[in-house]
N, C-alpha and C positions, 0 to 999 in steps of 0.2 A: 502496499497499499503506500503511496507516496501521498507523502504532509506537500499539502498546495495553502499559499495565503497569495491570499489578494496585494496587486503591488501596492495599492493607495497605505493598505493596514500595513506594508514591510520598510514605505518609506516612513510612514509615524513614528515607529517603533524602530528608526535605523535616528530620528531626529529625535527622538526623547533620547535615546542614548547618548548621543550628542551634548546634548544640552546639559544633562547629570552627568557628564566627565567635565563639560567644560563648566561647570558648578563647581564643584570637585575641586580642580586649578584653583580659580580664584580663594574660593575658604580657605587651602592651603600658606596664600602667597600671601589671604593676610592673617595668616594666624602665623611667619613669616616678618612680616610686617609690625606687629604687634609685638611681638620679643625682640627683634632690633629695637623700638623705641623703648619698649622697657631697660635695653639694655645701655640709650642712651641721653645722658644731661649735658643737652645745650651742647649737641654736636660729640658731644664727646663722646666713643663707645668703650663704657667700663669693659668689654672685654678684650679691645687690642691692649687696652693697658694693662691692662692684666697680665696679658702675655709678651708687653715690653719690661714688664717691674721685674717679670720672672728671668728675663731671659739678663739684668743687669748685674754688671760683673763678681760685685760684692754681692748677691741672691744666687748665681747662677750654682756655684756648688752644690747648692741644695734641693734647686726646681731642672739641675739638669744631667740627666747621666748616662753618658755612652754616646750622646748629642742627642738624646729624644727628651725631650722638654715636658714634665711632668707638672701639670696643673690644680693646685690645689679646687675645689666643691667653694663654688660660692654661689649662694642660696640670700639671695635679692630681694627685700622686702621694697614696694615705692605707694608705699601710704600715701593716702591725695591732704588729707589733715593734716599731716608731720609737716617740721619745717627742718631742714639741715640735714645732717648727715652722720651715720652713728654704724660702728660694728664691732665685734666681738670675734678674736680667734679662738676657733673651739679645736682642743687638741693638736693635733699634727698637719691636719691635712683640713680642713674646712675653716671657711669664715662665711661669718653674719653678717651680711650689711645691712642699711637700710639708707632707703636715700630720698628726704622729702622730695614734694613738691617745688619747693620751691630752693634746693640743693645748687650752690656754683659748682659747677665739674671741678674746679682746684681742689676744692675743699673734698670732693667725692672723691677725689683721685688721688688726693694727701689719704685717705681715712684708708684706702685700698692699700697703699703700700704701707703706712705703718701697722695692718692687718698681717701683711705678709711678712715686716719681720717680724712678729711675734711666732710666726709659723716655724723661722730658723730653731733650730737646733741648743744653738749655741748660747741662746737667749732667757731665759724668761722673767715676765714679767715688765716691772720699765726699769731693771737695775743697769746699770757701766755698758754691759757688754750693750744690752737693746741699744743707747742713745746712743753709744758709737757706732753699730749698723747700721740704724736709722738716720742718722746724718751724714755718712757715707753710701747709701741709695740712696735719701734726697736729691745730692749732688751730682750724682750720676742719671739718675732719671729729670731733674728741674735745674737744669745747671746754669749759677748766675751768671745771669750778663750786666754788660759793663754800661748799660745806662742807668744812670742816677737822676731819677727825677725828682730827688729833693738840689741836687746841683744849683749854686748860683749867676749859670752864665746863662747867655739867652740863649741858650741851645733849642729850647720846645717855643721863643716864639714866634 
């Protein structure tokens, strides 16, 4: 017995199948855009900053092994009714980061770097080793610039 379908019904079935596929692609793209927006703080992608910080010379010995980058897991919260940035390092491989709605990108990146230094095995708390390593990592991540806005000459007029 041969199954036969009317050509009109077959076209309708194919059109509906194409619409479902297109809707699934749009939904997946929206979810990716939403996730990208969640990790983005005023144009600064915190995932990219995390990778960059883990490759810094002062932190590389803990996060890079045999040429492979091992990133800590980061739990990111973006509450709408909160302000500022806070974070906590849990154990040796997890960071819990809360970035408020009006957070400044420099604060978010600085807090992420601070918590990454907490994950380093040679430091505990905010002891002297921690402060030295944080200062070294901050100088590598955010090199000081030679522009001084407090100068008294006419450079900025």
